[in-house]
MARRO-964462 format. One line per 2 residues: number of its first residue (from 1); for each residue y, x, z of N, C-alpha, C. Coordinates in steps of 0.2 Angstrom, whole numbers, plus 5000, padded with zeros to 4 digits. Layout:
<sites>
NUM = Y:X:Z:Y:X:Z:Y:X:Z | ...
</sites>
This chain:
<sites>
1 = 5051:5089:5104:5053:5083:5101:5048:5082:5095 | 5046:5087:5091:5041:5086:5086:5034:5084:5088
3 = 5032:5086:5094:5026:5084:5097:5026:5077:5098 | 5031:5074:5101:5031:5067:5103:5031:5063:5096
5 = 5034:5065:5091:5034:5061:5085:5028:5061:5082 | 5024:5066:5082:5017:5067:5079:5013:5062:5083
7 = 5014:5061:5089:5010:5056:5093:5011:5049:5091 | 5017:5048:5090:5019:5041:5087:5016:5040:5080
9 = 5016:5045:5076:5013:5044:5070:5005:5043:5071 | 5002:5046:5075:4995:5045:5077:4994:5038:5079
11 = 4998:5035:5082:4998:5028:5084:4998:5024:5078 | 5002:5025:5073:5002:5022:5066:4996:5023:5063
13 = 4993:5029:5063:4986:5030:5060:4981:5026:5063 | 4981:5025:5069:4976:5022:5073:4976:5014:5071
15 = 4983:5012:5072:4984:5005:5070:4982:5003:5063 | 4983:5007:5058:4981:5006:5052:4974:5006:5051
17 = 4970:5011:5054:4963:5011:5054:4960:5005:5057 | 4963:5002:5062:4960:4996:5066:4963:4990:5062
19 = 4966:4990:5057:4969:4984:5053:4974:4980:5058 | 4977:4984:5062:4982:4980:5066:4989:4980:5063
21 = 4990:4984:5058:4996:4984:5054:4994:4984:5046 | 4998:4981:5042:4996:4981:5035:4998:4988:5032
23 = 4995:4990:5026:4997:4996:5023:5005:4996:5021 | 5008:4990:5020:5015:4990:5018:5019:4992:5025
25 = 5017:4989:5030:5020:4990:5037:5020:4998:5039 | 5014:5000:5037:5012:5007:5039:5017:5012:5035
27 = 5018:5010:5028:5022:5014:5024:5029:5014:5026 | 5031:5008:5028:5038:5007:5031:5039:5012:5037
29 = 5034:5011:5041:5035:5016:5047:5035:5023:5046 | 5031:5025:5041:5031:5032:5038:5037:5034:5035
31 = 5040:5029:5032:5047:5031:5029:5052:5032:5034 | 5052:5028:5039:5057:5029:5045:5056:5036:5048
33 = 5050:5038:5048:5048:5045:5052:5048:5051:5047 | 5049:5050:5041:5047:5055:5036:5051:5062:5037
35 = 5057:5062:5039:5061:5068:5040:5059:5071:5047 | 5055:5068:5051:5054:5070:5058:5047:5073:5059
37 = 5043:5072:5054:5036:5074:5055:5035:5080:5050 | 5029:5084:5051:5028:5089:5047:5024:5086:5040
39 = 5025:5090:5035:5022:5088:5029:5015:5087:5028 | 5011:5091:5032:5004:5090:5032:5002:5083:5035
41 = 5005:5081:5040:5003:5074:5043:5006:5069:5039 | 5012:5070:5036:5015:5065:5031:5010:5063:5026
43 = 5007:5068:5023:5003:5068:5017:4996:5064:5019 | 4994:5066:5025:4988:5063:5028:4989:5056:5029
45 = 4994:5054:5032:4995:5046:5033:4996:5043:5026 | 5000:5046:5021:5000:5043:5015:4994:5042:5011
47 = 4989:5047:5012:4982:5046:5009:4979:5040:5013 | 4979:5040:5019:4976:5034:5023:4979:5027:5020
49 = 4985:5027:5019:4988:5021:5017:4985:5019:5010 | 4985:5024:5006:4983:5023:4999:4975:5020:4999
51 = 4971:5023:5003:4964:5021:5004:4964:5014:5006 | 4968:5012:5011:4968:5006:5014:4970:5001:5008
53 = 4975:5002:5004:4977:4998:4999:4971:4997:4994 | 4968:5002:4992:4963:5002:4987:4957:4998:4990
55 = 4955:4999:4997:4950:4995:5000:4952:4988:5000 | 4958:4986:5001:4960:4979:5001:4960:4976:4994
57 = 4962:4980:4989:4961:4977:4982:4954:4976:4980 | 4950:4981:4982:4943:4980:4980:4940:4974:4984
59 = 4941:4973:4990:4939:4967:4994:4941:4961:4991 | 4947:4961:4989:4950:4954:4986:4947:4953:4979
61 = 4945:4958:4975:4941:4957:4969:4934:4955:4970 | 4931:4958:4975:4924:4955:4977:4924:4948:4979
63 = 4929:4946:4983:4929:4940:4986:4932:4934:4981 | 4934:4937:4976:4937:4932:4971:4944:4929:4973
65 = 4947:4932:4978:4954:4930:4980:4959:4930:4975 | 4958:4935:4970:4964:4936:4965:4960:4935:4958
67 = 4963:4930:4955:4960:4929:4948:4966:4931:4943 | 4964:4934:4937:4968:4936:4932:4968:4931:4926
69 = 4973:4927:4925:4973:4922:4920:4978:4925:4915 | 4976:4927:4909:4980:4930:4904:4983:4924:4900
71 = 4990:4925:4898:4993:4920:4894:4990:4920:4887 | 4988:4914:4884:4985:4913:4878:4989:4916:4872
73 = 4996:4916:4873:5001:4918:4868:5002:4925:4868 | 5004:4928:4873:5005:4935:4873:5000:4940:4876
75 = 4995:4937:4880:4989:4941:4882:4991:4945:4889 | 4997:4943:4892:4998:4947:4898:4998:4942:4904
77 = 4998:4946:4910:4998:4942:4916:5003:4947:4921 | 5008:4944:4923:5012:4938:4921:5014:4937:4914
79 = 5015:4931:4912:5017:4930:4905:5023:4934:4903 | 5023:4936:4897:5028:4940:4894:5032:4936:4889
81 = 5030:4930:4887:5033:4926:4882:5040:4925:4883 | 5043:4924:4889:5050:4922:4890:5054:4928:4889
83 = 5052:4934:4888:5056:4940:4888:5059:4941:4881 | 5058:4937:4876:5061:4937:4869:5055:4937:4864
85 = 5057:4938:4858:5052:4937:4852:5048:4943:4852 | 5042:4942:4850:5037:4947:4850:5038:4952:4844
87 = 5038:4958:4845:5040:4963:4840:5034:4966:4837
</sites>
């Protein structure tokens, strides 16, 4: 049974590498299979997910898809002014 589950996880790895699934979806799939796979492969998949997230964040910064606009009053993004008086 464990061999079959590892093959399923390899499909998740391949789909993640080909960008057929998002890192979030890969993480959900990994969570579903967490107790059925060996620790080594679990850590390997988690590392691949983290690398994909970092790559996506880097790409969005390069392409300017995400801009950070700090609040002029509190200096945070998202604005923290509504959480109460400044201490």
